[in-house]
C-alpha positions in Angstrom: 27.8 22.4 1.0 24.3 21.5 -0.1 23.5 18.2 1.7 20.5 16.0 0.9 19.4 13.5 3.5 17.4 10.6 2.1 15.7 8.9 5.1 14.2 5.5 4.6 13.0 4.2 8.0 9.4 4.0 9.1 10.0 4.5 12.9 10.8 8.0 14.0 12.1 6.6 17.3 14.6 4.2 15.7 18.4 4.3 16.1 18.5 5.2 12.4 16.3 8.2 13.0 18.5 9.3 15.9 21.6 9.1 13.7 19.8 11.1 11.0 18.7 13.8 13.4 22.2 14.0 14.9 23.8 14.3 11.5 21.4 17.0 10.3 21.8 19.0 13.5 25.6 18.9 13.3 25.6 19.8 9.6 23.3 22.7 10.2 25.6 23.9 13.0 28.5 23.9 10.5 26.5 26.1 8.2 25.6 23.7 5.5 22.4 23.9 3.6 20.2 20.9 4.3 17.6 19.3 2.0 15.5 16.5 3.3 13.6 13.5 1.8 11.7 11.5 4.4 10.4 8.8 2.1 7.9 7.3 4.6 6.5 10.6 5.7 6.1 11.6 2.1 4.4 8.3 1.3 6.9 8.0 -1.6 5.8 5.3 -4.1 8.5 2.8 -5.0 6.6 1.5 -8.0 7.8 2.5 -11.4 4.8 3.0 -13.8 3.7 4.9 -16.9 2.2 7.5 -14.6 5.8 8.6 -13.9 5.8 10.4 -17.3 3.9 13.4 -18.8 4.5 12.0 -22.3 4.7 8.4 -23.5 6.5 7.7 -26.8 4.1 5.0 -27.9 4.9 1.6 -29.4 6.7 -0.9 -27.3 6.8 0.4 -23.7 10.2 0.3 -22.0 10.5 2.2 -18.7 14.2 3.1 -19.1 13.6 4.5 -22.6 10.7 6.5 -21.4 13.0 8.0 -18.7 15.5 8.8 -21.5 12.7 10.4 -23.6 11.5 12.4 -20.7 14.9 13.7 -19.6 16.2 14.6 -23.0 13.1 16.0 -24.8 11.8 18.5 -22.4 9.0 16.5 -21.0 8.2 16.2 -17.3 8.4 13.4 -14.8 5.6 13.1 -12.2 5.7 15.8 -9.5 7.1 13.5 -6.8 10.0 12.5 -9.1 10.6 16.0 -10.2 10.9 17.2 -6.6 13.5 14.6 -5.8 15.5 15.1 -9.0 15.7 18.8 -8.2 17.0 18.0 -4.7 19.6 15.7 -6.2 20.7 18.3 -8.7 21.3 20.9 -5.9 23.1 18.4 -3.6 26.9 18.2 -3.2 26.6 15.3 -0.7 23.7 12.8 -0.4 23.5 10.9 2.9 21.2 7.8 2.9 20.0 6.9 6.4 18.4 3.5 6.0 18.1 0.0 7.4 19.2 -3.0 5.3 16.5 -5.5 4.5 17.5 -8.8 2.9 21.0 -7.4 2.6 19.8 -4.5 0.4 17.8 -1.3 0.3 14.2 -1.4 1.6 11.6 -1.3 -1.2 10.9 2.4 -0.6 14.5 3.3 -1.2 15.1 0.9 -4.0 12.1 2.5 -5.7 13.6 5.9 -5.1 16.7 4.8 -6.9 14.6 3.3 -9.8 12.5 6.4 -10.3 14.8 9.3 -9.3 18.2 8.1 -10.6 16.7 8.0 -14.0 18.3 7.3 -17.4 19.3 10.7 -18.8 19.4 12.1 -15.2 21.9 10.1 -13.2 23.4 7.9 -16.0 23.0 7.3 -19.7 24.3 5.0 -22.4 28.1 5.4 -22.4 27.9 7.8 -19.5 28.6 5.7 -16.4 31.3 5.6 -13.7 33.8 8.4 -14.5 31.4 9.7 -17.1 28.3 9.3 -15.0 25.9 12.2 -14.9 26.2 12.7 -11.1 30.0 13.1 -11.2 31.1 15.7 -8.7 28.6 14.6 -6.1 29.3 12.4 -3.1 27.3 9.6 -1.4 27.3 8.2 2.1 25.4 5.3 3.6 24.5 5.3 7.3 22.8 2.1 8.4 22.2 0.0 11.5 22.0 -3.8 11.3 20.8 -6.4 13.8 23.6 -8.9 13.5 26.9 -8.5 15.3 30.0 -7.4 13.3 31.6 -10.9 13.4 28.7 -12.3 11.4 29.9 -10.2 8.4 33.0 -12.2 7.6 33.7 -14.8 4.9 33.9 -17.4 7.7 31.0 -15.8 9.7 27.4 -17.0 9.9 26.3 -14.8 7.0 29.2 -15.8 4.7 29.8 -12.3 3.3 31.4 -9.1 4.4 29.7 -5.8 4.8 31.7 -4.5 1.8 30.1 -7.3 -0.3 26.6 -6.5 1.1 26.9 -2.8 0.2 28.6 -3.3 -3.2 25.4 -3.4 -5.3 24.5 0.0 -3.9 27.9 1.7 -3.5 29.3 0.4 -6.8 26.3 -0.6 -8.8 24.4 2.6 -8.2 26.6 5.4 -6.7 29.8 4.8 -8.5 28.0 3.8 -11.7 26.3 7.2 -11.7 29.7 8.9 -11.2 29.5 9.7 -7.5 32.4 9.6 -5.1 31.5 7.2 -2.3 32.5 7.8 1.4 33.3 5.0 3.8 29.9 3.9 5.1 28.9 4.2 8.8 27.5 0.9 10.0 26.1 0.2 13.5 26.2 -3.6 14.2 24.1 -5.6 16.7 21.6 -2.7 16.8 18.9 -4.9 18.4 21.2 -6.1 21.2 23.1 -3.0 22.1 23.5 -1.7 25.6 22.8 2.0 26.3 26.6 2.6 26.5 27.2 0.9 23.1 24.4 3.0 21.6 25.9 6.2 23.0 29.3 5.1 21.6 27.9 4.6 18.2 26.1 7.9 18.2 29.4 9.6 19.4 31.4 8.0 16.6 28.9 9.1 14.0 28.9 12.6 15.3 32.7 12.6 14.9 32.5 11.3 11.4 29.9 14.0 10.4 31.9 16.7 12.1 34.9 15.9 9.9 33.1 14.9 6.8 34.5 17.9 4.8 38.0 18.3 6.3 39.0 14.6 6.5 36.7 12.4 4.5 37.6 8.7 3.8 36.5 7.2 0.6 35.6 3.8 -0.7 36.0 5.1 -4.2 36.7 8.5 -5.8 37.0 9.7 -9.3 39.7 12.2 -10.2 
């Protein structure tokens, strides 16, 4: 497989970085082709502006319609966007190694979705979910959160489950664009883990990655 790793953590010594490095090492060992997007290292801008397009239609400015104009009329996105779109186009599986901030993607990753999963590239009018433009590709989230697992229950301190936290990304972005979605890998209580617990989490992720092709488990999958 061609596998794209989108890494959205600013600390190369973080648990998220360790999980990312482990995954890429295991996938390379299996013979997969690895593509990487280290968003902080690349200083990827999360801000969507007119500078994202080589050609502007004129008249009333609408970012989504400019994405559509660019993707369908042979115009170019800015070089940073084009580079990411090309990686996405080649990827069979995209793994997002990211923290969760305010129960969602950090700004740098949210901006990546805004700018790279463009109208006419990842989705279009009438082309969503089973008709999405990324159909045939698969997505996986790997994340570490600071709170213990029992906080993520209806009756827990956060009053929501992890499925609910991730739904805007997994359903509202991945599935909407036509992607199959693998069961996420979530490390809980990452700020209070013992060394033994950390080793256990890393071992569990290594097992998941080792079997990602022969025995995947899905949150959602299109026929």
